[in-house]
C-alpha positions in Angstrom: 4.4 11.0 17.9 1.2 9.1 17.0 0.5 6.5 14.7 -2.8 8.0 13.9 -4.3 8.4 10.5 -3.0 10.7 8.6 -4.5 12.4 5.7 -3.0 14.5 3.1 -4.4 16.6 0.2 -3.1 18.4 -2.8 -5.9 19.9 -5.3 -8.8 17.4 -5.5 -6.5 14.0 -4.8 -6.6 12.8 -1.2 -4.2 9.8 0.5 -4.7 8.2 3.8 -1.6 7.2 5.6 -2.1 4.4 8.2 1.2 4.2 10.3 -0.8 2.1 12.9 -2.1 -0.1 10.5 1.0 -1.5 9.1 2.5 1.6 7.3 -0.1 1.1 4.4 -1.5 3.6 2.2 -5.6 3.3 3.3 -7.0 4.9 0.7 -6.2 7.3 -2.2 -9.3 9.3 -3.7 -9.4 11.5 -6.9 -12.4 13.9 -6.8 -14.0 11.5 -4.5 -13.5 8.2 -6.2 -11.3 5.5 -4.4 -8.8 3.8 -6.1 -8.1 1.3 -4.1 -9.4 -1.8 -2.7 -10.9 -1.0 1.1 -10.5 -3.2 4.4 -8.2 -3.5 6.7 -5.6 -5.9 4.8 -6.0 -3.6 1.7 -5.2 -0.2 0.8 -1.2 -0.5 -0.1 0.8 -2.2 2.1 5.1 -2.1 2.4 7.0 -5.1 1.6 10.5 -5.1 3.7 12.6 -6.3 5.1 11.6 -9.2 1.9 8.6 -9.2 -0.7 7.0 -12.4 -1.8 7.6 -15.8 -0.6 10.9 -16.7 1.0 11.2 -20.6 0.6 10.7 -22.3 3.7 11.0 -18.8 5.6 14.7 -19.9 5.5 17.5 -17.7 4.3 21.2 -17.7 4.9 23.5 -14.1 5.7 26.4 -15.5 4.5 26.8 -19.0 6.5 24.6 -17.8 8.6 21.2 -19.8 8.7 17.7 -17.9 9.9 14.4 -19.3 10.1 10.8 -17.1 9.7 7.3 -17.5 10.6 5.7 -19.7 7.7 3.0 -16.9 7.8 2.0 -18.8 4.3 3.1 -22.1 4.8 5.0 -23.4 3.6 6.4 -20.5 2.8 7.1 -16.5 4.8 5.7 -14.0 2.5 5.5 -10.2 2.4 7.7 -9.3 5.2 7.2 -8.4 8.7 6.3 -4.3 8.7 3.0 -4.5 7.1 1.7 -6.3 10.3 3.3 -3.7 12.9 2.4 -0.1 13.9 4.8 2.4 12.6 5.3 6.0 14.1 5.1 9.1 12.5 8.2 11.3 12.2 6.5 14.4 10.9 4.0 15.3 8.4 2.2 18.2 6.5 -0.2 19.4 4.4 0.7 16.7 1.4 3.7 14.8 2.9 4.4 12.3 5.4 7.3 10.6 6.9 6.7 7.3 8.8 9.4 4.8 10.7 9.2 1.3 11.8 12.1 -0.3 13.9 12.8 -3.7 12.9 12.3 -6.6 15.4 11.3 -10.1 16.0 10.8 -12.3 14.4 13.3 -10.7 11.7 16.5 -11.3 13.6 18.8 -7.8 12.8 17.9 -4.5 14.0 17.4 -1.9 12.1 15.1 1.3 11.1 12.8 1.7 8.0 11.6 5.1 6.7 8.8 5.4 4.3 7.9 9.0 3.2 4.3 9.9 1.0 4.0 12.5 -1.2 1.2 13.7 -2.7 0.6 16.2 -5.7 -2.5 16.7 -7.4 -1.9 14.0 -10.1 0.9 11.9 -8.3 1.9 9.9 -5.3 5.2 8.9 -4.0 6.4 6.5 -2.3 9.9 6.6 -1.0 11.9 3.4 1.5 14.9 3.2 2.4 15.9 0.2 5.0 19.3 1.0 7.5 21.0 -1.1 9.9 22.2 -0.5 13.7 24.5 -3.2 13.5 25.3 -6.1 11.5 24.9 -5.6 7.8 21.8 -7.9 6.8 20.1 -9.4 2.9 16.6 -7.1 2.4 14.4 -6.2 -0.2 11.7 -3.4 -0.6 8.9 -3.3 -2.3 5.0 -2.1 -2.3 1.6 -3.9 -2.8 -1.0 -1.8 -4.0 -4.8 -3.2 -3.9 -6.4 -1.5 -7.2 -10.4 -1.5 -7.4 -11.0 -3.8 -10.6 -13.9 -1.1 -11.0 -14.2 2.3 -10.1 -17.8 1.8 -10.1 -20.7 4.3 -11.7 -23.0 4.0 -14.4 -21.3 1.8 -17.4 -18.2 1.4 -15.7 -15.5 -0.7 -16.9 -13.1 -2.9 -15.6 -9.5 -2.0 -15.8 -7.0 -2.8 -17.9 -3.3 -3.8 -17.8 -0.7 -2.8 -20.2 3.2 -3.4 -19.5 5.8 -4.3 -21.8 8.4 -6.7 -19.8 11.6 -8.5 -20.6 11.1 -11.2 -19.5 8.8 -13.3 -16.8 10.1 -15.2 -13.8 9.0 -18.7 -14.2 6.9 -20.0 -11.7 7.3 -23.2 -9.9 4.2 -25.4 -8.8 5.1 -24.1 -5.1 4.7 -20.1 -6.9 8.4 -19.4 -6.3 10.4 -18.5 -9.4 12.4 -21.7 -10.7 15.3 -19.7 -12.1 14.7 -20.0 -15.5 13.7 -16.8 -17.1 10.6 -17.2 -20.4 9.1 -15.2 -22.7 6.6 -13.0 -21.0 2.8 -15.2 -20.7 -0.8 -13.9 -20.9 -2.9 -13.4 -17.6 -4.2 -14.0 -15.4 -0.9 -13.5 -13.0 0.3 -13.9 -9.9 3.5 -13.7 -11.4 7.3 -11.3 -11.5 8.5 -9.9 -14.7 11.4 -8.0 -15.4 12.1 -5.1 -16.5 15.3 -3.1 -16.8 14.7 0.2 -17.5 12.7 0.2 -14.4 9.0 -0.9 -13.8 6.7 1.1 -15.8 3.0 -0.4 -15.7 -0.2 1.2 -16.7 -3.7 0.6 -15.5 -6.4 2.0 -17.3 -10.1 2.4 -16.2 -11.6 3.6 -19.4 -13.5 6.1 -20.0 -12.3 7.3 -16.0 -8.4 7.5 -15.3 -5.2 6.2 -16.6 -2.4 5.5 -13.5 0.7 5.0 -14.4 3.1 2.8 -12.1 7.1 3.4 -12.4 10.2 3.0 -10.5 13.6 2.6 -10.8 13.8 -1.0 -9.8 13.5 -3.7 -12.5 10.9 -6.1 -11.0 7.1 -5.9 -10.4 4.9 -9.0 -9.7 1.6 -8.4 -11.4 -1.3 -10.1 -9.6 -5.2 -10.2 -11.0 -6.9 -13.6 -10.1 -9.0 -11.8 -7.0 -12.4 -10.0 -8.6 -12.2 -7.2 -6.3 -8.6 -5.8 -7.5 -5.8 -5.8 -9.6 -2.3 -5.9 -7.6 0.9 -4.1 -9.5 3.7 -4.6 -7.2 7.0 -2.8 -7.7 10.2 -4.4 -5.9 13.9 -4.9 -5.0 14.0 -8.1 -6.1 12.2 -11.4 -7.2 10.1 -13.4 -4.9 12.4 -15.3 -2.9 15.0 -12.9 -3.4 16.8 -13.1 0.2 18.2 -16.4 -1.2 18.8 -15.6 -5.1 19.4 -12.2 -5.4 20.6 -10.5 -1.6 20.6 -6.6 -1.6 22.5 -6.0 1.5 21.9 -3.5 4.2 25.5 -2.3 5.4 26.5 0.3 8.1 27.3 2.4 5.2 25.0 1.6 2.5 21.3 1.7 3.4 18.8 -0.1 0.8 16.7 2.6 -0.8 13.8 2.2 -3.7 10.9 4.5 -4.5 7.4 4.4 -7.3 5.5 7.0 -8.6 1.8 6.4 -9.5 0.7 9.6 -11.9 -2.8 9.5 -13.1 -4.7 11.8 -15.4 -8.6 12.0 -16.0 -10.0 10.3 -19.5 
């Protein structure tokens, strides 16, 4: 099927899925109000087959070393799928399933499947990675750019609320040092640990409350840009291909999901 944009609707919610632009969610509108930063590189893109930065673009699969392109020198960042065209597997009024076949520069073959499901008060993103051959380490995550301000008379900037068990200490190279520290005040470009599952609330006062949840226990929070804030659920910390690899095997794919639930204020 094609890689043309797909519009999902449920009640007064509308989501745009863009298979041809990295499999990203290009927009999420509630009663006509856009929650995601607009632009070809924004929206909400999938991070796969790795999340955040991989140190020097290098990782091992067992004893086999691999070198990835340094698209954020000196590191490789956010996977390859966001730069590729996905294909539509099936779609209905409120759900779309899209796929991407892993290819160079990723050294292993496999398929990524992402399902996007919209209801009147939630958006659920589910992703899986399967291999066509050898086992390999991988990560799954999502990188939404939520608008800091939704606009309108007297609109206030978004407020973030979450309770983390720890923060991954960040080194000068923006990678975790391996130490876990008590959560620090923002601004953040940091990874937090939530053993009970990701749970972060974004509140636009007087307008909307949105809760980002997921079963995984890592989330990166990035709020250093003026236009948007990012809450990124993922299956491991940055550089996790090296420090906390999750293996995709012929009998066990890697799977993850996140749900955003909202209510009007």
